[in-house]
C-alpha positions, 0 to 999 in steps of 0.5 A: 577183342571185346569181352565175351559174355556168358549167361545170355540165354534167359533160361540160364539166367532163371535156373539159379532162381529155380534152384533157390526156390527148390531148396526153400521148398525142400527145406519146408518139407516138400518132395514134389513141385509142379511147374504151375507152382514154380510159375506162380512163385516166380511170376512167369508163364507155366510153359516158360518154366517147362522150356527152361527146365527142359534144357537140364534134361529132366521132365516132370510127370504129368499130373504129379510134377517134379521130384524136388531132389531130382530137379535140384540135382539136374539143375546143379549138374547142368550149371556145373555146380555139383562140382566145386570150382576153385577161384581166386579174388584179385583186389582185396579192397572193400568189395573184394573182402565182401565177396571173400566173406560171402558164405553163399558161394559154397551153395553154387560150387564156388570155392575161393582159395585165395585173394591177391592185392598190392597193399602190404597191410593186407598181406597175411590177413584172413577174411572169411577164411580166405588169405590175402597174398601179395600179387607177386605170388599170383602166377605161382599159385594159379599154376600149382593149383590149376585154377581157371576162374578169377574174380576181379575187383580191383580199381578201374585204372588197374582192371585191364592190366590185371585182366591181361595178367590173369589171362597170361597166367592161364585164367579162362573165366573172369567174373568182372566187378569193375566198371571197365569193359575188358578186352580179352583174347579168344578162349576167355569168358568174361561175365561183368557185374556193373553195379552202376547199371543196376543202380541206374535201373533202380533209380529210374524205376523209383523216379518213375514210381514217384512221378506216377504217384503225383 
């Protein structure tokens, strides 16, 4: 079966953008924010902002707007980011190490507890506070800690076999940073981040801008 995708709803995709903006507004000393302000900052329609935020179960006060703390809490609760989710990284190469060292995940309720690799030279290393373990210890750790989320950043040739191993060990969600479209059984969610697609869109956009300027 082809991989399942998550976050397809545009509203869900925009919620992290609202959350980032709201945190910035709170840090700047604001307590209240209007839907029109959010719309202006994110360059979308005000009616779309209201529809997006409605899915969290919160509504603003007419003429006043949203209490920022309440709106942040509502978005975090809807996304499940108000509770910490433990995860592991499989593939501790350059990309895996960059993900392990990214401290911003803690703001989204993601806690990477360990990383796994087949390279003995990496065993025991601590990267961003995350220890690299032999892949042979994967099943034991997942079982003991009841972890259900994995970040996959292995070479393409090992993507599907690593995915199969994770699924067999009880993983229910895979954040896939490989270029491979993973085949998974029912009950497993995959979110793929294809860097090549993003680069292609960016390159085409630059090409069109340059061509249009000539």
